[in-house]
C-alpha positions as a Markdown table, in Angstrom:
| # | Residue | x | y | z |
|---|---|---|---|---|
| 1 | Unk | 41.9 | 0.4 | 24.1 |
| 2 | Unk | 39.4 | -0.4 | 24.5 |
| 3 | Unk | 36.8 | 2.3 | 26.3 |
| 4 | Unk | 35.7 | -0.6 | 29.4 |
| 5 | Unk | 39.6 | -0.7 | 29.9 |
| 6 | Unk | 40.0 | 2.4 | 29.3 |
| 7 | Unk | 37.1 | 3.4 | 32.4 |
| 8 | Unk | 38.4 | 1.0 | 34.2 |
| 9 | Unk | 42.4 | 2.8 | 34.0 |
| 10 | Unk | 40.9 | 6.0 | 34.9 |
| 11 | Unk | 39.1 | 4.4 | 37.9 |
| 12 | Unk | 42.1 | 3.0 | 38.9 |
| 13 | Unk | 44.1 | 6.1 | 37.9 |
| 14 | Unk | 42.2 | 7.8 | 40.5 |
| 15 | Unk | 43.3 | 5.2 | 43.1 |
| 16 | Unk | 46.7 | 5.9 | 43.4 |
| 17 | Unk | 46.4 | 9.6 | 43.4 |
| 18 | Unk | 43.6 | 10.1 | 46.1 |
| 19 | Unk | 46.2 | 7.2 | 47.9 |
| 20 | Unk | 49.1 | 9.6 | 46.7 |
| 21 | Unk | 47.2 | 12.3 | 48.2 |
| 22 | Unk | 46.7 | 10.6 | 51.9 |
| 23 | Unk | 48.2 | 7.4 | 52.1 |
| 24 | Unk | 46.8 | 6.6 | 55.6 |
| 25 | Unk | 43.2 | 5.1 | 52.7 |
| 26 | Unk | 43.6 | 1.8 | 52.5 |
| 27 | Unk | 43.1 | 1.0 | 48.7 |
| 28 | Unk | 39.6 | 0.0 | 49.4 |
| 29 | Unk | 38.6 | 3.3 | 50.8 |
| 30 | Unk | 40.2 | 5.4 | 47.7 |
| 31 | Unk | 37.8 | 3.4 | 45.8 |
| 32 | Unk | 35.1 | 4.1 | 47.8 |
| 33 | Unk | 35.7 | 7.7 | 47.3 |
| 34 | Unk | 36.6 | 7.0 | 43.7 |
| 35 | Unk | 33.3 | 5.5 | 42.6 |
| 36 | Unk | 31.6 | 7.8 | 43.9 |
| 37 | Unk | 33.0 | 10.5 | 42.9 |
| 38 | Unk | 33.2 | 9.3 | 39.3 |
| 39 | Unk | 29.4 | 7.5 | 39.4 |
| 40 | Unk | 30.6 | 3.9 | 39.1 |
| 41 | Unk | 28.9 | 3.3 | 42.8 |
| 42 | Unk | 26.7 | 5.4 | 45.8 |
| 43 | Unk | 26.4 | 2.7 | 47.9 |
| 44 | Unk | 28.0 | -0.5 | 49.3 |
| 45 | Unk | 26.6 | -3.8 | 47.3 |
| 46 | Unk | 26.4 | -2.2 | 43.8 |
| 47 | Unk | 30.6 | -1.5 | 45.0 |
| 48 | Unk | 31.3 | -4.4 | 46.4 |
| 49 | Unk | 30.0 | -7.3 | 43.4 |
| 50 | Unk | 31.4 | -4.2 | 41.0 |
| 51 | Unk | 34.6 | -4.0 | 42.3 |
| 52 | Unk | 34.2 | -8.2 | 43.3 |
| 53 | Unk | 35.1 | -7.6 | 47.3 |
| 54 | Unk | 32.8 | -9.2 | 49.7 |
| 55 | Unk | 30.1 | -6.9 | 50.9 |
| 56 | Unk | 31.8 | -6.9 | 54.7 |
| 57 | Unk | 35.3 | -5.2 | 53.6 |
| 58 | Unk | 33.7 | -3.1 | 52.0 |
| 59 | Unk | 31.0 | -2.1 | 55.2 |
| 60 | Unk | 33.9 | -2.7 | 57.3 |
| 61 | Unk | 36.9 | 0.1 | 55.2 |
| 62 | Unk | 33.0 | 2.2 | 54.9 |
| 63 | Unk | 31.8 | 2.7 | 58.2 |
| 64 | Unk | 35.7 | 3.3 | 59.0 |
| 65 | Unk | 35.1 | 6.6 | 56.4 |
| 66 | Unk | 32.2 | 7.7 | 58.0 |
| 67 | Unk | 33.3 | 7.2 | 61.5 |
| 68 | Unk | 37.0 | 9.9 | 60.1 |
| 69 | Unk | 33.8 | 11.8 | 58.0 |
| 70 | Unk | 35.7 | 12.2 | 55.0 |
| 71 | Unk | 31.8 | 10.0 | 54.4 |
| 72 | Unk | 28.6 | 10.3 | 55.0 |
| 73 | Unk | 26.1 | 7.4 | 55.5 |
| 74 | Unk | 23.1 | 8.5 | 53.5 |
| 75 | Unk | 21.0 | 5.2 | 54.4 |
| 76 | Unk | 21.0 | 2.1 | 55.4 |
| 77 | Unk | 18.9 | -1.5 | 54.8 |
| 78 | Unk | 18.5 | -3.5 | 57.6 |
| 79 | Unk | 17.7 | -6.5 | 55.7 |
| 80 | Unk | 20.5 | -6.4 | 53.5 |
| 81 | Unk | 22.9 | -4.2 | 55.2 |
| 82 | Unk | 23.2 | -2.1 | 51.9 |
| 83 | Unk | 24.9 | 1.2 | 52.6 |
| 84 | Unk | 23.5 | 5.3 | 50.6 |
| 85 | Unk | 26.6 | 6.7 | 50.9 |
| 86 | Unk | 28.3 | 10.3 | 50.1 |
| 87 | Unk | 31.2 | 12.7 | 50.0 |
| 88 | Unk | 31.1 | 14.7 | 53.4 |
| 89 | Unk | 30.6 | 18.3 | 52.3 |
């Protein structure tokens, strides 16, 4: 298996594990956690681009996690809506 395919497989395994640990997480929410933990992405635009998702959908899921206190919003660009986030302490 190529390095990139192996990394993708590891990422998806982490997403599945996170969903198994908390079945309330949607796939996108689990992927947001996995992305910040693994360094794949720590902002909404990069996450959306790398996973091929609509940015608006990513923002909706990110805001839901922030409301639950699971993710911390570290900054938001008013023009592009790019949102920087990290794991809540």
